[in-house]
N, C-alpha and C positions, 0 to 999 in steps of 0.2 A: 454478457459479463460485465460487472459493475466497475468502474475506475475510481479510486480514490487519490486526492492530493495529498501528499506527505508534509507536513510543517515542518520547514528547515531554515538554519540561520544563512546557510549559502544562498548564492543567485541561483544556481542550478536547480530546475524544477525536477521534483521526481514523485514516481505515482506506484501506486499499489493497485494490482489487480487481481480481483478474486478469479482464481481459476477452477476450484472447485471446493463445495460445501460438503463437510462430513458431519456427523454426529456431534463430535467435541471439538470441531473447529474448521478450520480453511486452509487449503494450499492456496498461497498467494505467490504472484509475482512482483516483485519490485524492481522497476527500471528507474535507475538514476542517470539523469542525462548529463552528460559534460560536454567540455567544447568541443571536443570533436572525435567523441566516442559515447556508448551507453553502457553501463554496469547493469546487468542483468541477472537476478538470482528467483531462484524458486524455494521457497519453503513453507513450512506448517506453522499457522499460527493458533494458539488457541482463541475459542470463541469468546473466554475471559478477558485476553489479552485483546483482542479486536474491539470487543466492546468498551472497553477502558480507553484505546487510542480515540474512538470515535466521540466519547461522552467528553473527553478532555479536550478536543479539538486538533490531537496531534496528528491524525488524518480526517479528512471531509469528503464527502461525495462530490464528484466533479458532475456539474451538469452535462446533458448530450449537446 
């Protein structure tokens, strides 16, 4: 599973994990770390939106 950092204005680190790849996009898990808890959601992201986010630097792959 690939993990991407999400560019953010606040200090709380957020990550996007690719859960499943489909023909037209991805199922992603977004984890937002807060002071004493985590906000976790799973959503569908189109391939076009994902590619745009990578190209603009909004998300970038984290090294292992």
